C-alpha angles and dihedrals in degrees: 000000000000112000099208093154102043109152095009123131114223135185119199118187119209088023098155099082146009120355093359093054094046090048094049091049092049093051092048091049089056095052105269126134106235134203109209103211119188150109107273118055094196092056092045092049090055090054090046092052090054092049094048092047087062093048097262128141122235145141131205123237116184117200150113111275090209090066121080094215091057092053092047088051093052093052091046090050089055093051093044094049102036106020096242146034118233110151138036124189107192098201107137114120148139133208126218114179116190135147111277093244093051100052117122135211090244094054091047093050094047095048096044091041095057104030101036110019090038091054092050092049094047093049095044097048091044093050092048090057093045091052090048091051091046100216101103123232148193131268126188123190114204105218127154144240083259086079090076103011107048122204125223114263090017103103093133095046095040091051095048093048093049089049091052089060090053090051090049095050093046094047091046091057096045100039101044090086088065093051092256114138116204120192139159136221128208114204121193120211108334127187096252134120089261090063101037091101086066101033094049095046110089093208099044094040091053091052091054096041092049088056095045111085091203088059099222145068121257128248120234091250089062089063095041092059096058089045090056090048091054089052095046132089088253086074095046093136097036112109131147092018124144110208115203114207107179110118090259092300095137101041096081148321113283115221110234111256095003097100090049095053113113120253118244123207110297093035095276120137 
């Protein structure tokens, strides 16, 4: 396997499950040393055991991404374990969907604290270390198509994801001078625990699948691969980009039956 990230020090937030886990495993498989940053040490240790069993290098850092000290600790753990810090994947997030009129202060503060404040803290603390080390780096913020295509009853999630894009664009402008490339990625519906309430609901899942030209939901590994691209030398001049990975869900509204109509000579349906 290609070792594009041999010798690199990486931090992945929300590394215990879903996109974060797939991303951490992919980086480790390509030679990076990875800090698994998340809430539950037992879950993170399970991921770590799998990585080490395949010869990968990783350490576990348990903490709350919405707290500055925890982010500082994750970056320090990367430097202590691997000698440097090159890449941050700000992936940690939660989703709380409630009717607009029923939202509470507590739900707002938790969602914004983890998804938005947590992203800012992860990016800022990561960038500070990269600037100190002086070798540049790459940062990817895992947002969502909700950033530009809000879902009903998702005011907390929609707001936090839109805000992440603002953080990404601002950081991309200000950090490029240090050789730090900041980009974002917008997954559609991915087969993770965060989306099971949609995937496992026969009504909701049909709504999303009917609007997805590829006709299926994505697996976490299909998001990890574009993240690794954005952090690789192949993307050396990519900064401030927002990659949408949603099977063409957000590009338009498919007309029922139209895409299934047979082609006639000349390519006309």
